TISE-988990 format. One record per residue (C-alpha): residue in one letter; x, y, z. Coordinates in pm, 1 decimal, padded with zeros to 6 digits, always signed. Example, Ala and Ser with C-alpha at 12.3 -4.5 7.8 and 13.67 -1.06 7.14 Angstrom:
% TISE-988990
+---+----------+----------+----------+
| r |       c1 |       c2 |       c3 |
+---+----------+----------+----------+
| a | +01230.0 | -00450.0 | +00780.0 |
| s | +01367.0 | -00106.0 | +00714.0 |
+---+----------+----------+----------+
END
This chain:
% TISE-988990
+---+----------+----------+----------+
| r |       c1 |       c2 |       c3 |
+---+----------+----------+----------+
| m | +06683.5 | -09631.8 | -01985.0 |
| e | +06351.0 | -09461.1 | -01988.3 |
| s | +06262.6 | -09153.2 | -02182.3 |
| p | +06116.9 | -08875.2 | -01964.6 |
| q | +05746.9 | -08839.6 | -02017.6 |
| t | +05602.2 | -08516.1 | -02083.7 |
| d | +05248.5 | -08365.1 | -02040.3 |
| q | +05249.2 | -08259.4 | -02395.4 |
| p | +05054.5 | -08492.1 | -02634.0 |
| a | +05247.0 | -08622.0 | -02947.7 |
| f | +05002.8 | -08479.6 | -03192.2 |
| v | +04851.4 | -08127.0 | -03150.2 |
| p | +04557.5 | -08065.0 | -03399.3 |
| a | +04539.4 | -07730.5 | -03582.1 |
| q | +04275.9 | -07480.1 | -03466.1 |
| t | +03971.8 | -07479.3 | -03675.6 |
| a | +03780.5 | -07156.1 | -03757.5 |
| a | +03474.5 | -07085.2 | -03555.7 |
| p | +03152.2 | -07203.2 | -03695.5 |
| a | +03011.4 | -06834.5 | -03742.4 |
| d | +03340.1 | -06754.0 | -03929.8 |
| a | +03267.4 | -07041.5 | -04161.4 |
| i | +02926.9 | -06936.5 | -04228.5 |
| v | +03026.7 | -06600.1 | -04298.5 |
| k | +03283.0 | -06722.6 | -04555.9 |
| s | +03042.3 | -06949.6 | -04724.1 |
| n | +02769.1 | -06685.2 | -04752.7 |
| r | +03034.6 | -06455.9 | -04901.8 |
| k | +03125.2 | -06723.1 | -05166.1 |
| r | +02768.4 | -06802.5 | -05252.8 |
| t | +02685.1 | -06429.6 | -05295.0 |
| v | +02975.7 | -06361.9 | -05511.6 |
| l | +02914.7 | -06673.8 | -05726.5 |
| a | +02542.2 | -06588.6 | -05757.8 |
| l | +02625.4 | -06248.4 | -05868.7 |
| w | +02857.5 | -06373.0 | -06132.7 |
| l | +02608.3 | -06625.1 | -06262.5 |
| m | +02328.5 | -06372.6 | -06311.0 |
| i | +02545.0 | -06085.5 | -06423.8 |
| g | +02813.7 | -06246.9 | -06630.5 |
| p | +02605.0 | -06380.4 | -06921.0 |
| t | +02429.9 | -06036.6 | -06965.7 |
| a | +02750.7 | -05855.9 | -06979.9 |
| l | +02872.3 | -06094.4 | -07223.2 |
| i | +02576.5 | -06020.0 | -07449.4 |
| i | +02638.0 | -05648.0 | -07419.4 |
| v | +03030.1 | -05671.3 | -07479.7 |
| s | +02987.5 | -05891.6 | -07778.8 |
| i | +02730.5 | -05676.6 | -07958.0 |
| i | +02958.7 | -05365.8 | -07880.0 |
| l | +03253.9 | -05526.7 | -08007.1 |
| y | +03041.5 | -05688.5 | -08318.1 |
| a | +02979.5 | -05298.9 | -08385.3 |
| v | +03326.0 | -05179.0 | -08347.6 |
| a | +03480.1 | -05463.4 | -08544.3 |
| n | +03250.5 | -05421.0 | -08831.0 |
| f | +03286.5 | -05040.0 | -08835.6 |
| i | +03665.1 | -05061.2 | -08811.2 |
| t | +03678.4 | -05329.2 | -09107.2 |
| s | +03420.0 | -05193.8 | -09331.7 |
| q | +03537.9 | -05064.2 | -09679.9 |
| v | +03335.8 | -04835.0 | -09907.6 |
| a | +03369.4 | -04941.3 | -10279.4 |
| p | +03287.9 | -04655.4 | -10486.3 |
| e | +03418.0 | -04790.9 | -10815.6 |
| s | +03187.5 | -05087.8 | -10851.0 |
| g | +02852.9 | -04880.2 | -10757.4 |
| e | +02805.0 | -05086.2 | -10446.4 |
| l | +02791.7 | -04957.2 | -10093.6 |
| f | +03030.7 | -05219.5 | -09941.9 |
| a | +03318.9 | -05401.3 | -10057.7 |
| e | +03331.5 | -05791.3 | -10012.9 |
| p | +03428.0 | -05878.0 | -09649.1 |
| t | +03773.5 | -05991.8 | -09570.9 |
| v | +03895.7 | -06297.1 | -09411.8 |
| g | +04000.4 | -06145.3 | -09078.4 |
| s | +03640.1 | -05987.1 | -09043.1 |
| a | +03473.4 | -06302.7 | -09108.1 |
| i | +03680.3 | -06456.4 | -08835.8 |
| v | +03616.0 | -06202.1 | -08593.0 |
| n | +03240.2 | -06208.4 | -08669.8 |
| i | +03243.9 | -06590.3 | -08600.8 |
| i | +03408.2 | -06552.4 | -08285.9 |
| l | +03173.0 | -06284.3 | -08148.4 |
| f | +02890.6 | -06506.0 | -08268.6 |
| i | +03002.3 | -06787.6 | -08052.4 |
| i | +03054.1 | -06565.9 | -07767.6 |
| g | +02720.4 | -06441.3 | -07804.9 |
| a | +02536.3 | -06782.3 | -07853.6 |
| i | +02726.7 | -06927.4 | -07531.6 |
| s | +02620.8 | -06605.3 | -07348.6 |
| v | +02258.0 | -06646.5 | -07448.0 |
| i | +02240.6 | -07012.6 | -07397.3 |
| t | +02390.6 | -06985.8 | -07032.4 |
| w | +02187.6 | -06654.4 | -06939.1 |
| l | +01876.5 | -06824.6 | -06807.8 |
| p | +02032.1 | -07117.2 | -06624.0 |
| g | +02278.6 | -06859.3 | -06443.7 |
| l | +01990.6 | -06636.7 | -06347.3 |
| i | +01777.8 | -06917.8 | -06203.8 |
| t | +02113.0 | -07055.0 | -06038.3 |
| g | +02196.1 | -06740.6 | -05904.7 |
| i | +01861.7 | -06658.4 | -05747.6 |
| v | +01850.0 | -06988.3 | -05572.7 |
| l | +02183.0 | -06956.6 | -05454.4 |
| l | +02087.4 | -06603.5 | -05288.3 |
| a | +01741.0 | -06741.6 | -05155.4 |
| t | +01915.8 | -07032.2 | -04983.3 |
| k | +02182.2 | -06845.1 | -04796.1 |
| k | +02240.7 | -06957.4 | -04428.9 |
| k | +02159.3 | -06713.4 | -04161.2 |
+---+----------+----------+----------+
END
């Protein structure tokens, strides 16, 4: 017996977004990425400097008995200072490439 034929195709492709919508989404992603690349390292530098000042203020100890202004640093404060140094170093190293890449992404947006 023959199966009845229908006018419907066996495979119906999914509808794709209009090209204008794709360009708008692409431009939005490029703009957000460019802003993150330009603002992120600068914000990390500022945050690491502020956290360094706060951490050292909190962990500083006055040593009046020995006649010195400050006591020996603790292991915890040394570890915090090393971590903050690494964060600051990474943000300084990535600042210029991020700035250049962000400017290029903003300048080459599709109209």
